[in-house]
RODO-2510 file (C-alpha; in nm, 4 decimals, decimal comma):
residues 82
     n   res          X          Y          Z
     1     m    12,1884    24,6507    26,1380
     2     k    12,4462    24,6929    25,9109
     3     k    12,6827    25,0355    25,9657
     4     t    12,7140    25,2609    25,6561
     5     s    13,0443    25,5108    25,6855
     6     s    12,9903    25,8215    25,5463
     7     a    13,3358    25,8974    25,5840
     8     f    13,5826    25,8146    25,2482
     9     m    13,7539    25,5399    25,2478
    10     l    14,1460    25,5576    25,1972
    11     i    14,1775    25,4319    24,8682
    12     e    13,8805    25,7344    24,7334
    13     m    14,0830    25,9746    24,9112
    14     l    14,4169    25,8797    24,7630
    15     l    14,2516    25,9178    24,4399
    16     v    14,1361    26,2772    24,4966
    17     a    14,4436    26,3458    24,6093
    18     a    14,6349    26,1987    24,2583
    19     v    14,3488    26,3742    24,0636
    20     l    14,3890    26,6569    24,2756
    21     m    14,8321    26,6485    24,2062
    22     i    14,7258    26,5802    23,8807
    23     i    14,5399    26,9120    23,8097
    24     a    14,8000    27,1306    24,0213
    25     i    15,0831    26,9866    23,8258
    26     t    14,8442    27,0668    23,4621
    27     m    14,8231    27,4445    23,5848
    28     l    15,1831    27,5116    23,7326
    29     k    15,3016    27,4081    23,3852
    30     l    15,0855    27,6682    23,1826
    31     y    15,0888    27,8982    23,4201
    32     t    15,5271    27,9058    23,4088
    33     k    15,4540    27,8702    23,0179
    34     q    15,2936    28,1693    23,0051
    35     a    15,5086    28,3859    23,2065
    36     g    15,8083    28,2818    23,0221
    37     v    15,6972    28,3917    22,6789
    38     s    15,5445    28,7294    22,8016
    39     i    15,9308    28,7574    22,9813
    40     n    16,0559    28,7214    22,6167
    41     k    15,8177    28,9609    22,4648
    42     e    15,9255    29,2483    22,7000
    43     t    16,2690    29,1325    22,6686
    44     k    16,3055    29,0827    22,3348
    45     e    16,0990    29,5028    22,2885
    46     v    16,3545    29,6220    22,5331
    47     a    16,5844    29,4869    22,3216
    48     t    16,4673    29,6140    21,9857
    49     q    16,4403    29,9754    22,1523
    50     a    16,8006    29,9325    22,2242
    51     g    16,8689    29,8316    21,8388
    52     v    16,9604    29,4924    21,8901
    53     d    16,8669    29,2654    21,5698
    54     t    16,6318    28,9960    21,7444
    55     t    16,5501    28,8126    21,3530
    56     n    16,7227    28,5279    21,4967
    57     y    16,9672    28,4145    21,8034
    58     q    17,2871    28,4832    21,5347
    59     t    17,1724    28,7973    21,4565
    60     t    17,1114    28,8969    21,8071
    61     v    17,4403    28,8060    21,9571
    62     d    17,5932    28,9132    21,6502
    63     s    17,4382    29,2644    21,7247
    64     v    17,4872    29,2213    22,1036
    65     k    17,8371    29,1671    21,9716
    66     g    17,8491    29,4945    21,7869
    67     k    17,7263    29,7126    22,0653
    68     l    17,9696    29,5761    22,3120
    69     q    18,2616    29,6558    22,0823
    70     d    18,1313    29,9860    22,0728
    71     i    18,1543    30,0646    22,4357
    72     q    18,4228    29,9376    22,5152
    73     d    18,5967    30,1086    22,2011
    74     k    18,4304    30,4235    22,3563
    75     h    18,5846    30,3331    22,6977
    76     f    18,9153    30,3098    22,5797
    77     k    18,9167    30,6317    22,3668
    78     e    18,7638    30,8405    22,7123
    79     l    19,0750    30,6235    22,8812
    80     d    19,2972    30,7672    22,6357
    81     g    19,2039    31,1257    22,6901
    82     g    19,0265    31,1345    22,2968
***
């Protein structure tokens, strides 16, 4: 009589573990990509509400520099008593 083993062999277990890891990595990449998109959308909305031009990178930088310069000028006027 032959004994039949009902347990998985080591190779089969390693194969299953590899497949599960590939699935987990794929899902993690999709999750982080989607989370990054939603954060960027929220950031863009807040920046637009604050009056920052978000057309492209350069206009965003220029707009933020202008806003910061205005804030700095306002604070200097307050410090000078004006």
